[in-house]
N, C-alpha and C positions, 0 to 999 in steps of 0.2 A: 021268342025263344032265342033267336040269334042275338037280339039286343042284350039279353041277360048274360049270354056267354061273353060278349064283349065287355060287359060291365064287370064280370068276375075277373077277366084277364087284366083289366085296368086296375082293379083292387090289388090283385096279386103283384102287378108291376109296381104299384105305389108302395106296397108293403116291402118289396125288395129294394126299391130306390131309397126309401126313407132311412133304413138302417145304414145304407152306404153313405148317404148324405151326413147322417149323424156321426158316423165313423170319420168321414173326411173332415167334418167340422171340428170334431174332437182332436184329430191329428193336427189340423191347422192351429187350433187354439193352443194345444200342447206344444207344438213347434214354436209358436210365437212366444209362449212363456219361456221355453228353454232358450230361445234366441235372446229374449230380454235378459234372462239370467246371465247368459254368456257375455252380452254387451255390458251389463253392470259389472261383471267380474273383470272384464278387460279394462273398463273405465277405471274401476277401483285400483287395478294393478298399475295402470299408467299414472294415475294420480299419486299413488304411493311412490312410484319411481321418480315422478317430477318433484314431489316433496323431498325425497332423498337427495336428488340432485341439487335442489335449491338449498337444502341444509349443508350439503357438501361445499357448494359455492360460498355460502355464508361463512362456513368454518374455515375456508381457504383464503378469505380476504385478509390482506396484510397491509399495514401502513409502512411505507419504506421511503428512504431518501435516496435520490439518484443525482449524479453530477449533471449540471447544466452544460458543462464542457469537460474535456479530459482534465483530470487532476493528477499531478505528478506526485510520486512518492516523496514524503517529507513535508507536504503541504498541510498547514493547519486548516481543519474543516470549519467552515463558517456558513451561515444561512444564505449568504449572497452567492455561494458556489453551488448550492444544492436546491433541489425541488422535492417537495413532499407529494407522493402519489399513492394511489391504492392499487394493489396488484393481487393476483391469485397465485398462491404458492403453498406447497406442502411443508416448507421450512417454518419452524416455530417462530412466532412473532418476536420472542425474546432474543433471537439471533440477529435481528436487524437493528441498526443504530436508531436512536431516538434523539429528541432535542437535547437530552442530557449529555449526549456524546459529542455535541458541537464543541469545538476547541481542541479535540484530540487530533493526532497526527496520522496522516495516511501512510500505512506501511508499504503499500504497493501502488502502482499506477491505477487510477480508477477511471474506467471508460464511461463515456457519456451515456446516460439513461440506463445504467446498470445498477441495480439495488446494492447498497453498501451494507456489509455485515460488520458486526462488532469486531470480528477477528481480523478485519482489514485495517483496523486502527490501533493506535497505542497511546498511552497516557505519557505525557512528557513530565518527567520528575523535576519540579522546581524546588530545589532545596535552598535553605537560608544562605549557604555559602557559595551559591552559583553566581558566576560573574562572566561578563563578555570580555574576551581578550582579543587583541589584534596582533597578528604575527606576520612578519615580512622576511623571516630568515629561513623559511621552509621551502624546499624545492617543490613547486607545485606542478601538477600535470597540466599539459597545454589545453586540455578540454575541461578543466575544472569549472564547475558552475554552482550557483546557489542551490541549496537544499539537497545536494549530494551528501552521501555518507562516506567518511574516510577513516583510515588508520594513519596515524603519524608514526613513522618508523625512523630509527637511527641506525646507520651502518658505519662501522669503524674500519680503519685502514686494513686491519687484518681479516676483514670479511665477515666479522660477527655482526649480526643483525637482530635488532630488538624492536618490539612494539612499545612505543611510549604512550600514545593515546589511542583508545580503541573506539571505533564506530561513533565518530563525532560528526554531527550535522554541520554543514557549511552554512552559517547564518548570512554571510555576505562574502563577496569576493571581488577583488580588483586585480585582474590578471596582469594588466599593464604595469601595475606597481608591485606585482608578486606578493599580494597581501590577502589574507583571509581573516575572517572573524569567527571565533568559536566560543561556545559557552562551556566553562570549566568550573569544577569544584575546587575548593582550596587544596585538597590533596593533589589533584591533577595539575594545578598551577605550580606547586612546588616541584612535582616530579618533572614537569616540562622545563622548568627553570634549570634543574640539574642537567637535563639533556642539552639545553642550549650551552651551558658552561662546558659540557663534554665536547661539543662540536667545536668550540673555540680553543680549548686546551689541547685536544688531540688533533693535530693538523691532518687533514685528509678525511675527517669524519663529516658526514652529511645527514641532515634531517630532510625527509621527503614524505610525500603522501601516496597512498594507494587507495583506489576507490572501490566501494562495494558494487557488485553487479546488480544484485537484487536485495537491497537492504531489508525489505519486508520479509524475506524468506531466509536470509543468511543470518546466522547467529553472530553475536558480538565476539570478536577475537579476544584472547587473554593478553592483557598488557603485561609483558614480562621484562620490561626494562627496570633495572635497579638503580635508584638514585645514589649519589655519592654519600659518604659518611656524614658530611656536614648537613646535608639536606635531611638525612634520616634523623639527626639530632633535633632539627627544627620541627619536624613532624611529630617527634615524641613529646616536645615541650609546648607546641602551639595549641592553645585551648579552642581555637576556631575549627579545628578538624573534628569531624564526627568520630565518636569513640570507636565505632566499628571499623572505620578506616585505619585508625591508629593500631588497633589490635591486629588487623589483617596485614598491615605493612610490617609490623614487628615480627610476625610469624613467617612471612614469605620473603621479605627483603632483608636478608641477613648480611652482615658485614663480610662474611666469608665469600659470598658470591661476588660482591663488589671488589674486594681485594683481589680475587682471582682474575677478574677482567683487567684490572690495572696492571697486574703482573704480566699478563699475556700481551697487553699493548706495549709494555716496556721492552719486550723482546723484538719488536719490529725495527728494521734498519731504516735509517733516515732516507736512503734512496727509494725504498719501497713506499714510504709515506709520501714522498714528493711525487712519485708516479701516480699514486691514488688521488692525491690532491689535484694534480694536473687533469686527470680524467674527470673529476667532479666539476672542475671549472669549465672544461670543454662541454660537458653535458648541460651545464647551466646556461652557457652561451648559446648553444643550439636551441634550447627551450625558449630563451628570451627572444632569439631571432624569429622563431616561429610565431610567438605571441605578437611581436611587433608587426610581422607580415600579415597575420590575420586581422590585427587592429587596423592596419592601413587599408586592407581590402574592404573592411566594414565601412570605413570613412568614405572610400571611393563609391561604394554602393549607395550610401546615403546621399552623396552629392549628385550622383546620376539620377536618383529617384527625385530629389528636390528639383533638379533642372527639368526633368520630364514633367513634373507637376506644374512648374512655372510656365512651360511651353503650352501645356494644356489649358491653363487659365487664360493665356494670351489668345489662344485660338477661340476659346469660348467668348472672350470679350469682343473680338472682331466679328464673330458670327452674329 
């Protein structure tokens, strides 16, 4: 009897435990299923984000040219000066220079390992009438150097000042000889020839240079010097000058402007002209003295450097 009661209690206990076990098993299985679903969802989300990032990186890849060393404004870009690299950038590929841009001129100073944009370069216009000219009658600045950009100006004894040549690149310079080399078009050659004649005819007149501070950012000044009548006639009859230049000169460089300047110069007293001329000579002498002094210092530095190297070689030999 007692055994039967125990057996019934065991059955009831089993019947109570089994549903609990089944419920727990179902909960575990369901939990694992939900967990797997969440894991899959998280995995898919991360994979999607990774794919998006990879696509973004791929789309941000750019081919750029960077300077191997600092490049000064006015320098012609060549493959020897540059290195092609791959970078990540949001800037469109079309804004970076390509191999087709080699040969262009740097508008601004280009820093080492900095990608070069097309906007940092300019195309040098090589026209059929472009020629290299050598000048030694212009008052040069004492810090004049190759590849700088200058205006050539003329100042008359009465203080009037005009731009003869605008934003010209110094192709070469010999400061000790007060000589520079410029590339000029036919029209500019004739205009500057007139300015040279003006400087000789009107005592106290000087031709001098001024340098652009940031040539890549500063606009070209307007050349407002008017050639004399004889040069105007040559320009009108010379077939080598571009037709556009002839038309522009006929419109802007009128004889009335030139005659007005000559009349104003004629009003100057000889004493005033002599004073201005004396001042120009003093300025020229001071500039030449400074150039000679700098030139002598450079020679002394080279000699000291050479002597130091010779002493070093002798020391190495005895060691």
